[in-house]
N, C-alpha and C positions, 0 to 999 in steps of 0.2 A: 342513403337512407332506409331509417323502417317508419313499414307505412301505418300498423299496428305492434305499438305497443306492447311489451307485457311490464305487467309491474314491477317494480326488482326493490319491493317494500325491505322483507327480507332480508336479500343483500347489504338490500343497502344501509341497515341494520349490523349490519357483520362489520361491517366496512368501515364501519362510526366506533365499534364494542371497538377493531382492533386496534387501531388506531390512535386510541385514547387509550389504549397500555403499554405507549410510547413517550421516552423523551421528550417533549415540545419545549422549544427555544422560542427569544423574538431577542426587538434588537439586539437587549442589553448582554445578553446571552451567544448573539453569533458565534463573540473571539472563541469563547471555552466550545461553541455548538464542534463547530472547523476542529477547534485541538483534541476533540475527542475521538475527532472522527477521520481520522488524519487519511487516511486512505481514500476515504468523497472526493470525489471528483462530478459524473456526473450522475445525475441524477432527479426523479419526481420528486415532486414538494409539497404535504395536501394540509391546508391551511383550513386555520378555528376559528371562529370570530365570538370575543368577552360576546354575553348576549344571548348567543342564537343558542335554541337548545333544538335536540332530536334527544327525543326518547329517550332524555337523564344526561346524554353527552354534550361534548361540546358541539353546536355544528361547524361539517365542514362547509366555506363560502367558497371557493379556491382548491384549484389543482395545477398544477405549471411546470414545467421542465425552465429545460435552458437549451439552445440554439449552437451553433458550429464551431462541429466537431472538424476535425482534420478531413481534410477529402479521405485522404492516400489510408486510412484506419480509424475510420469511424466509429469502432472500438476504444478508440483509443480518444480522450474531450479534451480540447485545446482548455490546460491550466487557466488561461484568462479570461473562456468563457465556461467558470466551470457556475454548481450552480450555486455557489456562495458566492458568485456574484453577478449568478440573476437575483436572489434574495436582494441583494445592497440593492442592486438596484432600486430594486423596490419598497427597502428600508428606506435609501434615502440616503445624504452625508452621514457620516458616523456624526460626525464634531461637529454637525448643523440641523436643524429641518430642513434644512434646501433636500429640496432629490430632481430632476426627470421624469418631468410627464411621458415626452414626448420619446423616453428610451422604457418609456411602462408602465403596461396597458390596461393593467389593476392604478396603476395611481391618475393615469387618467378620466378611467373613470370613476373613482375614491368623488374624484376631481368635477363628473359631472355630476354625479349626484346633491356634492353639497348646492355647486352653482344652481341643478335645479330646483334645488327645496328652499329656500332662496328667491324662487328667476330674479338670479341677477346676469345681465343679458353679456359681459363677460364673455359668457359660455359660450357664447360662437369665435369669439380671440383663441382661448385655453382649447377650444376641437381642432384648432389650427396649426400642422402639423411645422414646427419651430427648424427643421434640425438640418436642413440644408440654405446654406447662404440664396437664392436662387429663391424659393420659399417666402421667405423672409420678406425681400425686396419685394416678391406683389404681391404678400396681405397688404407690407406698406405702406404700399406707394396706392395701392385702394381706398379713396375716402369714401368707399359709402361700408366700407368696414369697423365695423369696436377696437378701438388704435388698440395698438398694445401695451397695456405698461407692467410696466418690470415690477417695480414695487409689487402693484396689487397679482402682480404669478407669482410675485419671489411669496405669500402674505398666503395664494390657495399650497405651492405645493408642502408648503410647515400645517398649517391646517391636514393636507390630508399624509407629512410624513405621524403629526402629532396622534392621525386616524390609529395607523395602522401601528404607529410604535407602544400604542394601548393600547388596543383593540383584537390585534394578529400574532397568534404560535403558530408553533408550520411541527411537519412532524417534516423527514427525507426518507426518499425510496434509492441506495442508494446502487445506482444500472447504469453502464460505459454507453452500454451499444443505445447506434439511437430511436436505430425504427420501436425498440419495443420500448425506448421511454414516450413515444409517441402510443404507441399502443393502446399501455397502462395509466399513461393521460387516457386521451380518450375515454377511453374501456370503462375510466375508477368513474369519470366527468358524469359520461353515460346511467350507469349502474344508480348515480348518487338520484340524478337530478327526476331523473325516467319512478321513481318511487313516488308513490300517488300520495302518501302523507310527507312526502320532505318541500316544505316550506316556509319562510321565512314568521319571526316575529314583526307589529306592524310598524316595531317602533325600527327594524336595518334598517340603514340607509339606503339599500341594492333601490326600496321600493323606489327615493326621487329615479333613479335612475331609470331613460324611458326610453335606453338598448330592449326593443321587444326580447332576442336572446337572455340576457340578464332578470328580467322580469320574469318568460318562460325557464328557467331554470333553477330559478330564485340563489344562486352564485356570477359571486363577482367572473364571468366567465360567456366566454365567445362558438365557441368552439369546441365538440365534443358530442351534445346533447345530444345532437339525434344518430350516432357511433350506437356499434354491435356494448352491452355494459362486456365487462371482463365474465367471462368465463369461470367456472372452479374451479381448472385446473391454475389457473393464470393471476387466480385469485394465492390463491399456495404460494403457487411459484413466486409473486414479492409479496410474498409472510415470509419466504424461504429468504430471500433478501434485505427486508428490517431488519433481521439477526444480525448482520454487524453495524448496522445506526442503535449509537450510543449515546 
């Protein structure tokens, strides 16, 4: 962890300038994005948020990647867990506004911000991970907890989907190697959020999320903010990787 952070505002501006030139996609265009980039399976995604500005560029508010590579072939991602699959977990069901916050920390954090903004006590139920049956039964049997309400949960999921689909666009850095994906993800996050002039608008929804790292980074991220920023050589490598993105 860095004890003394270097001001990365020059690098942050270069990052925004570079990614702003790449083709951006939204939920409605995701099939087109896949068709235009058939050879891309692994990657790091960079998200921009409508209404957020950084020196005239759309402000980057999230950077992430996907996991679950085959252990025997870390440079060949499993197609069932591709970068496109991860994007769909964030955007939600193609045919409805439903999604699953327990499969996307991005969705969960947006929901947290929405509920905290409206001071809704249902946040206790929203925060709970209902993935496993044991977890669900444990929570539902505890009468001191805010009761789980499927109808309300679905309405929140729909609001989250609507927000992401209308506000968020993305580009992809094609990278198959698992370690490089991780390194570039964290290196870009830290290069951006360690810039002294990188801050959100007063209306940014993330301002209502009380997670310390979201407040500190001004992004929808919790990890990577204290890592080493990408070096000049790494940023050049990222640029080369992006040449195949259409």
